[in-house]
C-alpha positions as CSV (number, residue, x, y, z in Angstrom):
1,M,61.3,120.4,121.3
2,A,63.6,117.7,120.0
3,R,60.8,116.7,117.5
4,L,60.4,120.1,116.2
5,S,64.2,120.3,115.8
6,A,64.4,117.1,113.8
7,R,61.6,118.2,111.7
8,T,63.4,121.4,111.0
9,N,66.6,119.6,110.1
10,L,64.8,117.2,107.6
11,A,63.0,120.0,106.1
12,R,66.4,122.0,105.6
13,E,68.0,118.7,104.2
14,S,65.0,118.0,102.0
15,G,65.2,121.6,100.6
16,Q,68.9,121.3,100.1
17,L,68.4,118.0,98.1
18,L,65.7,119.5,96.0
19,R,67.6,122.6,95.2
20,F,70.7,120.5,94.3
21,I,68.5,118.2,92.0
22,I,67.2,121.5,90.2
23,V,70.7,123.0,90.0
24,G,72.3,119.8,89.1
25,A,69.9,118.8,86.5
26,A,70.5,122.0,84.7
27,N,74.3,121.7,85.2
28,T,74.1,118.2,84.1
29,A,72.0,119.1,81.1
30,I,74.6,121.8,79.9
31,A,77.4,119.3,80.5
32,F,76.0,116.4,78.6
33,A,75.1,118.7,75.7
34,I,78.6,119.7,75.4
35,Y,79.8,116.1,75.8
36,A,77.3,114.7,73.0
37,A,78.4,117.4,70.6
38,G,82.1,116.6,71.5
39,I,81.3,112.9,70.5
40,A,79.4,114.1,67.5
41,L,82.2,116.0,66.4
42,G,84.6,113.1,66.7
43,L,86.4,113.7,70.0
44,G,87.3,110.8,72.2
45,Y,84.9,110.4,75.1
46,Q,88.0,111.5,77.3
47,F,88.2,114.8,75.7
48,A,84.5,115.3,75.3
49,S,84.2,114.8,79.2
50,L,86.8,117.2,79.7
51,A,85.2,120.0,77.7
52,A,81.9,119.1,79.8
53,L,83.9,119.3,82.9
54,V,85.4,122.7,82.3
55,A,81.8,123.9,81.5
56,G,80.4,122.3,84.6
57,I,83.0,123.9,86.8
58,C,82.3,127.4,85.3
59,S,78.5,127.0,85.7
60,G,78.3,124.9,88.7
61,F,80.5,126.6,91.3
62,V,78.4,129.6,91.9
63,A,75.1,127.8,91.2
64,Q,75.7,124.9,93.7
65,G,77.4,126.9,96.3
66,K,74.9,129.9,96.5
67,V,72.0,128.3,95.5
68,A,72.0,124.5,96.2
69,F,73.8,124.8,99.6
70,R,73.6,128.5,100.4
71,S,77.4,128.5,101.5
72,Q,80.0,131.1,101.4
73,L,82.3,130.8,98.4
74,D,85.4,132.1,100.1
75,S,88.4,129.6,99.6
76,R,86.3,126.8,98.4
77,F,87.0,127.1,94.6
78,V,90.3,125.0,94.8
79,P,88.7,122.3,96.7
80,F,85.7,122.2,94.3
81,V,87.9,122.0,91.2
82,A,90.0,119.1,92.9
83,L,86.7,117.4,93.6
84,W,85.6,117.5,90.0
85,A,88.9,116.5,88.8
86,L,88.2,113.2,90.7
87,L,84.8,112.9,89.5
88,Y,86.1,113.4,85.9
89,L,88.4,110.6,86.2
90,T,85.7,108.6,87.8
91,N,83.2,109.7,84.9
92,I,85.7,108.6,82.1
93,L,86.5,105.2,83.7
94,L,82.9,104.5,84.0
95,I,82.2,105.5,80.4
96,G,85.0,103.3,79.3
97,A,83.8,100.4,81.3
98,L,80.4,100.9,80.0
99,A,81.6,101.1,76.2
100,F,83.6,97.8,76.9
101,F,80.2,96.2,77.6
102,G,79.3,97.4,74.2
103,I,77.2,100.3,75.3
104,D,76.8,103.4,72.9
105,L,78.9,106.3,74.0
106,Y,76.0,108.7,74.2
107,L,74.1,106.3,76.6
108,A,77.3,105.5,78.5
109,G,77.9,109.2,79.0
110,L,74.2,109.5,80.4
111,L,74.4,106.5,82.6
112,A,77.9,107.5,84.1
113,A,76.4,110.9,85.1
114,V,74.0,109.1,87.6
115,P,76.6,107.7,90.0
116,V,78.9,110.8,89.4
117,N,76.1,113.2,90.5
118,A,75.2,111.0,93.5
119,V,78.8,111.1,94.8
120,S,79.1,114.8,94.0
121,F,76.0,115.7,96.2
122,L,77.6,113.8,99.2
123,A,80.9,115.5,98.7
124,L,79.7,119.0,97.9
125,R,77.4,118.6,101.1
126,T,79.8,117.2,103.6
127,V,83.1,118.7,102.6
128,I,83.3,121.5,100.0
129,F,80.3,123.6,101.0
130,A,79.9,122.2,104.4
131,P,78.7,124.9,107.0
132,Q,82.1,124.8,108.7
133,P,85.0,124.5,106.3
134,I,87.1,121.4,106.8
135,F,90.8,121.9,107.8
136,L,93.0,121.7,104.7
137,Q,94.9,118.8,106.0
138,R,91.7,116.7,106.4
139,T,90.5,117.9,102.9
140,A,93.8,116.6,101.5
141,L,93.4,113.3,103.2
142,L,89.7,113.0,101.9
143,W,90.9,113.9,98.5
144,L,93.4,111.1,98.6
145,I,90.9,108.6,99.7
146,G,88.9,109.8,96.6
147,L,91.9,109.4,94.4
148,L,92.5,105.9,95.7
149,F,88.8,105.0,94.9
150,V,89.3,106.2,91.5
151,A,92.4,104.2,91.3
152,R,90.4,100.9,92.4
153,L,87.9,101.8,89.8
154,Y,90.7,101.8,87.2
155,V,91.8,98.4,88.4
156,V,88.3,97.0,88.3
157,T,88.0,97.9,84.8
158,H,91.4,97.4,83.6
159,L,93.4,94.6,85.5
160,A,93.5,91.3,83.8
161,L,91.6,88.7,85.6
162,N,93.4,86.1,87.6
163,W,92.8,82.4,87.0
164,D,91.0,81.8,90.4
165,E,88.6,84.5,89.4
166,F,87.4,82.4,86.6
167,L,87.5,79.3,89.1
168,N,84.8,81.0,91.3
169,L,82.6,82.0,88.4
170,S,82.8,78.5,87.3
171,M,81.3,77.5,90.7
172,L,78.5,79.5,89.9
173,Y,77.9,77.5,86.6
174,D,78.5,74.3,88.5
175,F,75.7,75.3,90.8
176,R,73.2,76.2,88.1
177,R,74.1,72.7,86.3
178,G,73.5,71.0,89.6
179,E,77.1,69.7,89.7
180,M,78.2,71.5,92.7
181,T,79.0,69.3,95.8
182,E,81.1,71.1,98.2
183,I,79.3,73.1,101.1
184,F,82.1,75.2,102.4
185,Q,83.4,78.3,100.6
186,T,80.8,78.0,97.8
187,A,77.6,79.7,99.5
188,F,78.6,82.8,97.5
189,V,76.9,81.5,94.4
190,H,73.6,82.7,95.7
191,L,74.6,86.3,95.8
192,F,75.8,86.2,92.1
193,H,73.1,84.4,90.2
194,W,72.6,87.7,87.9
195,L,75.9,87.3,86.4
196,P,74.9,85.3,83.3
197,M,72.5,88.0,82.4
198,V,75.3,90.5,82.1
199,S,76.9,88.9,78.8
200,T,77.7,85.7,77.4
201,N,81.5,86.4,77.9
202,E,83.0,85.6,81.1
203,V,85.3,88.5,81.3
204,D,82.2,90.9,81.1
205,Q,80.6,88.8,84.1
206,L,83.7,89.0,86.1
207,I,84.0,92.9,85.6
208,A,80.4,93.2,86.7
209,A,81.2,91.0,89.9
210,R,84.2,93.3,90.4
211,F,82.0,96.2,90.8
212,F,80.0,94.4,93.5
213,T,83.4,93.5,95.3
214,L,84.4,97.2,94.8
215,G,81.4,98.0,97.3
216,C,82.7,95.4,99.6
217,A,86.1,97.0,99.5
218,A,84.5,100.4,100.3
219,F,82.6,98.9,103.2
220,T,85.8,97.4,104.6
221,S,87.4,101.0,104.2
222,L,84.5,102.5,106.3
223,A,84.8,99.6,108.8
224,I,88.7,100.3,109.1
225,F,87.9,103.9,109.8
226,H,85.2,103.1,112.5
227,A,87.4,100.7,114.3
228,A,90.3,103.4,114.2
229,R,88.2,106.1,115.6
230,R,87.9,104.4,119.0
231,F,91.7,104.8,119.5
232,M,92.7,108.0,117.5
233,A,91.3,111.3,116.1
234,I,89.7,111.6,112.6
235,D,92.8,112.4,110.6
236,P,94.9,109.3,111.9
237,A,91.9,107.2,111.1
238,L,91.5,108.5,107.6
239,V,95.3,107.6,107.1
240,A,94.4,104.0,108.2
241,V,91.9,103.9,105.3
242,I,94.7,105.4,102.9
243,A,97.2,102.8,104.2
244,Y,94.8,99.7,103.5
245,N,94.0,101.2,100.0
246,C,97.5,102.1,99.2
247,F,98.9,98.7,100.0
248,G,99.8,97.2,96.6
249,A,98.3,93.8,96.8
250,S,95.2,95.4,98.3
251,L,94.7,97.8,95.5
252,L,95.4,95.3,92.9
253,Y,93.4,92.3,94.3
254,G,91.2,93.7,96.9
255,T,88.3,93.9,94.3
256,D,88.9,90.6,92.7
257,F,86.0,88.1,92.4
258,R,87.1,85.9,95.6
259,T,85.4,84.9,98.6
260,D,88.4,86.5,100.8
261,T,87.2,90.0,99.4
262,L,83.5,89.4,100.4
263,A,84.5,87.8,103.9
264,S,86.9,90.6,104.5
265,A,84.1,93.1,104.5
266,A,82.1,91.1,106.9
267,M,84.9,90.2,109.3
268,I,86.2,93.8,109.5
269,G,82.7,95.0,110.0
270,A,82.5,92.5,112.9
271,I,85.8,93.8,114.4
272,A,84.5,97.6,114.1
273,L,81.6,96.4,116.2
274,A,83.7,94.8,118.7
275,T,85.6,98.0,119.4
276,H,82.7,99.7,121.0
277,R,83.4,100.3,124.7
278,I,79.7,99.7,125.6
279,M,78.6,96.6,124.1
280,T,74.6,96.6,123.5
281,W,72.3,93.8,122.2
282,P,71.8,95.2,118.5
283,Q,75.6,95.7,118.3
284,M,76.5,92.0,119.3
285,V,73.5,90.6,117.3
286,A,74.9,92.4,114.4
287,M,78.5,91.3,115.2
288,G,77.3,87.6,115.4
289,I,75.7,87.8,112.0
290,L,78.7,89.4,110.2
291,I,80.9,86.8,111.7
292,A,78.6,84.0,110.4
293,I,78.5,85.5,107.0
294,G,82.3,85.8,106.9
295,G,82.6,81.9,108.0
296,A,80.0,81.0,105.4
297,L,82.0,82.6,102.7
298,T,85.4,81.2,103.7
299,I,86.8,79.2,106.4
300,K,89.8,81.5,106.5
301,S,87.6,84.0,108.5
302,V,88.5,81.9,111.6
303,F,91.7,83.9,111.4
304,F,90.1,87.0,112.7
305,L,88.3,85.3,115.7
306,P,91.3,85.9,117.9
307,S,91.2,89.6,117.2
308,I,87.6,89.7,117.8
309,G,87.8,87.7,120.9
310,L,90.5,90.0,122.4
311,L,88.5,93.1,121.8
312,V,85.5,91.4,123.5
313,L,87.4,90.4,126.4
314,V,88.9,93.8,126.8
315,N,85.3,95.4,126.7
316,V,84.1,92.6,129.2
317,W,86.9,93.6,131.6
318,A,86.3,97.4,131.2
319,S,82.5,97.2,131.5
320,R,82.8,95.7,135.0
321,D,79.2,94.3,134.5
322,F,80.4,90.9,134.0
323,V,76.9,89.1,134.2
324,R,75.2,91.4,131.7
325,T,78.2,91.2,129.3
326,A,78.4,87.4,129.6
327,K,74.8,87.0,128.6
328,I,75.3,89.3,125.6
329,I,78.2,87.5,124.4
330,A,76.9,84.2,124.8
331,V,73.8,85.3,122.9
332,S,75.9,86.6,120.3
333,A,77.8,83.6,120.0
334,A,74.7,81.5,119.7
335,I,73.4,83.7,117.0
336,S,76.5,83.4,115.1
337,V,76.6,79.7,115.2
338,A,72.8,79.3,114.5
339,V,73.0,81.9,111.4
340,L,76.1,80.1,110.1
341,G,74.3,76.7,110.5
342,L,71.2,78.3,108.7
343,I,73.4,79.6,105.7
344,L,75.1,76.4,105.2
345,G,71.9,74.2,105.8
346,L,70.0,76.2,103.1
347,H,73.0,76.2,100.7
348,A,73.4,72.2,101.2
349,A,69.7,71.9,100.8
350,S,70.1,73.6,97.2
351,L,72.6,71.2,96.1
352,A,71.5,67.9,94.4
353,K,74.4,65.9,96.3
354,T,76.9,67.0,98.9
355,A,80.3,66.1,99.6
356,S,81.7,65.3,103.1
357,A,82.1,68.6,105.0
358,A,84.5,66.7,107.4
359,S,86.5,65.5,104.6
360,F,86.8,69.0,103.1
361,L,87.9,70.7,106.4
362,G,90.4,67.8,107.0
363,R,91.9,67.9,103.7
364,T,92.2,71.6,103.6
365,G,93.5,71.8,107.1
366,V,96.3,69.1,106.5
367,A,97.3,70.9,103.3
368,T,97.6,74.4,104.6
369,L,97.9,74.6,108.4
370,L,101.2,74.0,110.2
371,T,102.8,72.4,107.3
372,G,106.2,74.0,107.9
373,D,106.2,75.1,104.3
374,Y,107.1,78.7,103.9
375,S,107.9,78.6,100.3
376,V,104.9,80.9,99.3
377,L,106.0,83.2,102.0
378,S,109.6,83.5,101.0
379,V,108.6,84.3,97.4
380,F,106.0,86.8,97.8
381,W,106.5,88.6,101.1
382,P,109.8,90.2,100.3
383,A,108.1,92.1,97.7
384,A,105.0,92.8,99.9
385,V,107.6,94.5,102.4
386,L,109.7,96.4,99.9
387,G,107.0,97.6,97.7
388,N,105.0,98.9,100.5
389,L,107.5,100.4,102.9
390,G,105.5,103.3,103.9
391,F,102.7,101.1,105.1
392,W,105.1,98.9,107.2
393,V,107.1,102.0,108.7
394,L,103.6,103.3,109.8
395,V,102.6,100.0,111.4
396,L,106.1,99.7,113.1
397,C,105.8,103.1,114.6
398,G,102.2,102.2,116.1
399,A,103.6,98.9,117.5
400,V,106.6,100.9,118.9
401,A,104.1,103.5,120.5
402,L,102.2,100.6,121.9
403,A,105.3,98.9,123.4
404,R,106.8,102.2,124.9
405,N,103.3,103.0,126.5
406,D,103.5,106.4,124.7
407,Q,101.3,109.0,126.4
408,Y,100.1,110.5,123.2
409,D,96.5,110.5,124.3
410,A,95.7,110.7,128.1
411,K,92.2,109.1,127.2
412,L,93.9,105.8,125.8
413,G,94.3,103.7,128.9
414,G,95.8,100.2,129.4
415,S,92.7,98.5,128.4
416,D,92.4,100.5,125.0
417,R,96.2,99.8,124.3
418,L,95.5,96.0,124.6
419,A,92.3,96.3,122.5
420,L,94.4,98.0,119.9
421,A,97.1,95.2,120.1
422,A,94.4,93.0,118.7
423,F,94.7,94.4,115.4
424,A,98.3,93.1,115.1
425,I,97.3,89.4,115.5
426,P,96.7,88.7,111.9
427,A,100.3,89.3,111.2
428,L,101.0,86.1,112.7
429,V,98.8,84.1,110.4
430,P,101.6,83.5,107.7
431,L,103.5,81.4,110.5
432,I,100.8,78.9,110.7
433,Y,99.0,79.2,107.3
434,S,101.1,78.3,104.1
435,E,98.9,79.8,101.3
436,V,99.7,83.4,101.7
437,Y,99.6,84.5,98.2
438,P,99.3,88.0,97.2
439,Y,95.3,87.6,96.9
440,F,95.3,87.1,100.6
441,H,97.3,89.9,101.6
442,P,94.3,92.4,101.5
443,F,92.4,90.0,104.0
444,L,95.3,90.0,106.4
445,I,96.3,93.9,106.2
446,A,92.9,95.1,106.7
447,P,93.1,95.0,110.6
448,I,96.6,95.8,110.5
449,S,96.1,99.0,108.8
450,V,94.6,100.4,112.1
451,L,98.0,100.3,113.5
452,A,99.3,102.3,110.5
453,G,96.9,105.1,111.6
454,F,98.2,104.8,115.2
455,G,101.6,105.1,114.1
456,Y,100.9,108.2,111.9
457,A,99.5,110.0,114.9
458,R,102.7,109.8,116.7
459,L,105.0,111.3,113.9
460,R,105.9,115.0,113.1
461,C,104.3,116.8,110.1
462,V,107.5,116.3,107.6
463,T,107.7,112.5,108.4
464,R,103.9,112.2,108.0
465,T,104.1,113.9,104.6
466,A,107.1,111.7,103.6
467,L,105.3,108.6,104.6
468,L,102.1,109.5,102.9
469,V,104.2,110.2,99.6
470,L,105.9,106.8,100.0
471,L,102.4,105.1,100.5
472,L,101.2,106.6,97.2
473,F,104.4,105.8,95.3
474,G,103.9,102.2,96.4
475,A,100.4,102.1,95.2
476,A,101.3,103.9,91.8
477,S,104.1,101.5,91.2
478,A,102.1,98.4,91.9
479,V,99.3,99.6,89.3
480,W,102.0,100.8,86.7
481,H,103.7,97.4,86.8
482,R,100.6,95.2,86.6
483,I,98.1,96.9,84.2
484,D,98.6,95.8,80.5
485,N,96.4,94.7,77.7
486,G,95.7,91.4,79.2
487,L,92.1,91.8,79.9
488,A,91.4,92.6,76.4
489,Q,93.3,89.7,75.2
490,Q,91.2,87.5,77.7
491,R,88.0,88.8,76.4
492,A,89.2,88.3,72.7
493,T,90.1,84.8,73.5
494,L,86.9,83.9,75.1
495,A,85.0,85.7,72.4
496,L,86.7,83.4,69.9
497,V,85.8,80.4,72.0
498,H,82.1,81.2,72.0
499,S,82.0,81.9,68.4
500,L,83.4,78.5,67.6
501,F,81.0,76.8,70.1
502,P,77.9,78.8,70.7
503,H,76.7,76.2,73.2
504,P,78.6,74.7,76.2
505,V,80.8,71.7,75.2
506,P,83.4,69.8,77.4
507,Y,87.0,71.2,77.2
508,I,90.3,71.1,79.2
509,D,92.2,73.8,80.7
510,H,93.9,74.2,84.2
511,T,91.4,76.5,85.9
512,S,88.1,76.7,84.3
513,M,88.6,79.9,82.2
514,V,85.4,79.0,79.9
515,S,83.4,79.2,83.1
516,S,80.1,78.5,81.5
517,F,81.3,75.3,79.8
518,P,82.0,72.2,81.9
519,K,85.6,71.7,82.3
520,K,87.0,68.0,82.2
521,G,90.3,66.7,83.7
522,F,91.8,67.3,87.1
523,F,92.3,70.8,88.5
524,M,95.8,71.8,87.6
525,S,96.6,74.4,90.5
526,R,99.6,73.9,92.5
527,W,97.7,71.5,95.0
528,G,95.9,69.6,92.1
529,V,99.2,68.9,90.3
530,T,100.8,68.0,93.4
531,D,97.8,65.3,94.3
532,Y,98.0,64.2,90.7
533,R,101.8,63.7,90.8
534,K,101.2,61.7,94.0
535,S,98.8,59.5,92.7
536,G,101.3,58.2,90.0
537,H,98.4,57.4,87.5
538,P,98.0,59.2,84.1
539,V,94.4,60.2,83.6
540,M,94.2,62.2,80.3
541,A,93.5,59.0,78.0
542,A,90.3,58.3,80.1
543,T,89.4,61.9,80.0
544,V,89.6,62.4,76.3
545,R,88.0,59.0,75.6
546,N,85.2,59.4,77.9
547,D,84.4,63.0,78.1
548,Q,85.2,64.1,74.5
549,P,86.6,67.5,75.3
550,A,85.9,69.6,72.1
551,F,89.1,71.9,72.6
552,M,91.8,72.5,74.9
553,L,93.0,76.0,76.2
554,Q,96.2,76.5,77.1
555,T,96.0,78.6,80.5
556,R,99.2,77.4,81.8
557,A,102.6,76.4,80.6
558,L,102.3,72.8,81.3
559,L,99.4,72.5,78.7
560,A,101.8,73.9,75.9
561,V,101.9,70.4,74.7
562,D,103.4,71.1,71.3
563,R,106.3,72.8,73.0
564,I,107.3,70.4,75.7
565,T,108.8,66.9,75.3
566,P,107.1,64.1,77.3
567,E,110.6,63.5,79.0
568,D,110.7,67.2,80.4
569,S,107.1,67.2,81.4
570,Q,107.6,63.8,83.3
571,R,110.7,65.4,85.0
572,S,108.9,68.5,86.0
573,E,107.6,68.8,89.5
574,Y,104.5,70.5,88.4
575,G,104.3,69.0,85.0
576,L,101.9,66.3,83.3
577,F,103.1,62.8,83.1
578,G,104.7,61.8,79.9
579,A,102.0,59.4,78.9
580,D,99.5,62.2,79.4
581,L,101.2,64.8,77.3
582,D,101.5,62.2,74.6
583,V,97.8,61.8,74.7
584,L,97.1,65.4,74.3
585,R,99.7,66.0,71.7
586,D,98.1,63.1,69.6
587,N,94.7,64.5,69.9
588,Y,95.1,68.3,69.8
589,I,96.6,70.7,67.3
590,R,97.2,74.3,68.1
591,Y,94.7,76.5,66.3
592,W,95.2,80.1,67.4
593,G,97.4,81.1,70.4
594,P,96.4,79.3,73.4
595,L,93.4,77.4,71.7
596,F,93.8,73.7,70.7
597,L,91.3,72.0,68.6
598,P,91.0,68.2,67.7
599,G,93.4,67.1,65.2
600,K,95.7,64.4,64.2
601,M,99.2,64.5,62.3
602,L,99.8,61.4,60.0
603,T,102.6,60.1,57.9
604,G,103.0,57.0,55.9
605,S,100.2,54.5,56.0
606,G,98.3,52.5,58.5
607,R,95.4,52.9,60.9
608,T,94.6,55.7,63.5
609,R,92.4,56.0,66.2
610,I,90.1,59.0,66.5
611,E,89.1,59.7,70.2
612,I,87.2,62.7,69.8
613,G,84.2,62.5,67.4
614,G,83.2,65.3,65.2
615,A,83.9,67.0,61.7
616,Y,87.4,67.1,60.3
617,R,89.0,68.6,57.3
618,V,91.7,66.4,55.4
619,E,94.8,68.4,54.8
620,G,98.0,67.3,53.0
621,Q,99.2,65.0,50.4
622,G,97.3,61.8,50.9
623,R,93.9,60.2,51.6
624,L,91.8,59.2,54.5
625,V,89.5,56.0,54.2
626,A,86.3,56.2,56.2
627,N,82.7,55.3,56.0
628,G,83.4,53.3,52.9
629,R,85.0,56.1,50.9
630,S,88.2,57.9,50.4
631,Y,88.8,61.4,51.3
632,S,91.7,63.8,50.0
633,D,92.9,67.4,50.5
634,G,90.2,69.9,51.5
635,E,87.3,67.4,52.0
636,I,85.4,67.4,55.4
637,V,84.3,64.1,56.9
638,R,82.3,63.3,59.9
639,L,84.2,60.8,62.1
640,N,83.0,58.9,65.1
641,P,85.3,57.7,67.8
642,G,87.1,54.8,66.4
643,E,89.8,53.4,64.1
644,Y,90.4,54.5,60.4
645,A,92.7,53.5,57.4
646,Y,94.9,56.2,55.8
647,A,97.6,56.6,53.4
648,A,99.7,59.6,52.9
649,D,102.3,60.4,50.1
650,G,103.4,63.4,52.5
651,P,102.5,64.9,55.7
652,L,98.6,64.5,56.3
653,R,96.8,66.4,58.9
654,L,93.1,65.7,60.1
655,F,92.0,68.9,61.6
656,C,88.7,70.2,63.2
657,A,86.6,71.7,60.5
658,A,86.7,75.1,62.0
659,P,86.7,78.6,60.3
660,P,90.2,80.0,59.5
661,P,91.6,81.4,62.7
662,P,91.6,85.1,63.4
663,A,94.4,87.4,61.9
664,T,94.7,89.2,65.1
665,P,98.0,88.4,67.1
666,P,97.1,85.8,70.0
667,P,98.2,86.7,73.5
668,A,101.5,85.7,74.7
669,S,100.1,84.4,77.9
670,L,96.5,84.4,79.2
671,F,97.6,84.8,82.9
672,S,100.6,87.0,83.9
673,G,100.8,85.8,87.5
674,W,101.2,88.2,90.4
């Protein structure tokens, strides 16, 4: 009987999918024809898509409701229109992203229709035309989640890239060149071997990577919902997902190309499995594998182990079958260690040379754990609290309800409350870990979001609505203040670099922004500069002479060598030594915006040393004596590293023989901070 019922359900679902494909194909054909006509008439893709949307709503409501899903249409039109409003926003964002990659608008519209139609089928089947209408409140919450997904898609395709996204991309190229040596926090490169095939521009590659991390953020949201469902009803669990996605730093940086984003999905997935009251072998094996994946991606995954441990212990106590449970936990732990060792071992085997793992762990631990340095916390967390008041009020309400032993749900016993308290443990991490920059906030607040849903369940309707509005206001404010034209400027800068240097050459910057090129010089992060200043030794003379960097990119203020005096740089806590600034000033001249090319400013007469070999143009009132002949204004000479005589009646400039710089205005800054 059960088999017959399963076959009947499968046949019904298959028939429903077939009807949707037929109806959807006809509806999509009509909509695409209208979209294509709009593009041909000169409409922007946004307006052409809007015209197609209106036509799709008019033709699709009855056809999809009656034919595809065979559902009653009463009271379903407004949710149907609301759904297609979200799908419209998704559609134009996808078309815009595809056009950004250089894809024709007609083809972009066709490609965007594929995921949009797939999402529409799931939404129409499970929400709009479900056999039993969903309550208005739940429909509204689902719509908000859809809106937040659209907002994430907007961030993925519009938010300027942060410097450490370029750094992570550069690790992929280090691996491809055989230069990678670190084992920890670099195994992610195997997941992204395909990125160089996307484009030659690093910005395009990173946006493609962000689409991957967008999937990780979606998985994290599902895991939060799954974990929350053990302790609360569906609607509060949905609010936990909304709270996570509304948190400003989560919305802005939760899809960045970072190991934290990838590891967060794995570790929250493990936490969701740990919430199961009855522990099974498959569940615990899967949990062990997810923990191993999180640990291989970043050692910061260790911060989630206390929460997972407490959840497991609560389940052990509740099961009363201590022997069986202990065996399952032991096997899960062994699998986790074995899989972690296997991943890191295979990764290490793929490296030509490996650095000391113990040294990396020791250096990282000393620099970040129990340092007593709360400067980063004091700078960024006040804004994280004030900008996300709705989130923290909900979390506080949840914590108060736990502390008061509020009898909201008779099914929620003492062990469940202790398990729920495990989701608050990550809030203590900033007390022991110093690097709590905004990119780390999504990693921390993912489990804490479950408490926000728990707090929502204890509030009255008016208060709930007010806090939801406050959540959305915080999310909108975060996006509004951070989205600018920075992404396009970053892309234009890299396009210029690649046009001047079609093949990889050594260069200098602070963060490996030209990720496909070999960066030279020390890593100029806060850590890197601190270690550099502690060493007390200038390094740029050796870097320029030995590595021959073909250009310098000002990705940080300390590299604005023509606008800083050596004395000011020497005095700055995070500046270059004066001697190093002198070396860079003497060998590079600003070409366009943040891009410096090799050059020399000369006056009078004498001899000068060329450190960077290449083709130079003589500019000014004077002459250069080289290779047995004299060169004057406008002539190009090929100079090898060495000393050359010159004589100038006025200012004389030797400058890299590059084409004239672009007429477009350069970016004020390549990175806008947090």
